[in-house]
C-alpha angles and dihedrals in degrees: 000000000000113000090219112123110256126172124212111252090220110039102014095234118143108265109175100212092313120163090216123030111240090213104054105001096242115152111244128210107236114227116264093253093057111118134202090267091054090051090067097034094251129143115249097265131138093219111073134179099236095201091054090048090053093050093050090047092054093044093052090044092054090050090050096045111134091232090067091047100043092103095047127097122279089252091056094045089052089049088052091055092049091048092051093050088050093050093049093047092048093047094051091047098051100039090064115069095210093047090045094053090045087054089046089058089048091053089060095045094261133119134189092238093061110096089350103113095109128072110251107260094237086058101042098093092045093051091050094047095048095044087050091050091050089054092053092046092054089049090047091051090049092053091048097251113101101133096097097042090046090059090049091051093051089056090048090049090053092049091049090051093050088050091050090053090051094051092046086054087051090051091051087051091048090053090052094051094043090054094045095046094070087215112099094197099043096092101025091116093052092049091053091047093055092047091049092054089048088051095057095040090051089052093051090049092049091052093049093046089051092055090045096051 
């Protein structure tokens, strides 16, 4: 967690941005600037050891369990509930690479929605082709003959799945280079571009799956 000197409000022991004081077990209120990485005592890096994250999550969850706080004051119990909600939200965000990257953008004042109203040029042809095929499939179904189009859509779905895998690999590569750069803002635009491509591909996959269901 953060290395800033913080003192437990109950026992006075140094508790550097800990959710639960090691000295007395009192739930602490993290400073407003604390982020999801700090919640688990992790450095702010895009690459995360997921097994380590999981261990940290369960360790914190055990320390915040209501049974351990049942004899505390109502204020401390309420703080425990807030801390539990924060830990759960942080874990769900950091364990998923895409959600982690979106959160990373937010930490830097960016969002995927900003300047993202246009389909990425490298996907424009694919988006148009898939949407056209979906219209043909719907028309075929309405006419009672969807067998051929279904086979074609299965092939398109397989291609989209392969493209998704490739973009996920690019995202992992982006994570590695961001962490190695030493400059948190150096590759933000690239991170955002990869996430945008993932967003549109996932939308296409969702639409194809809906028609195949």
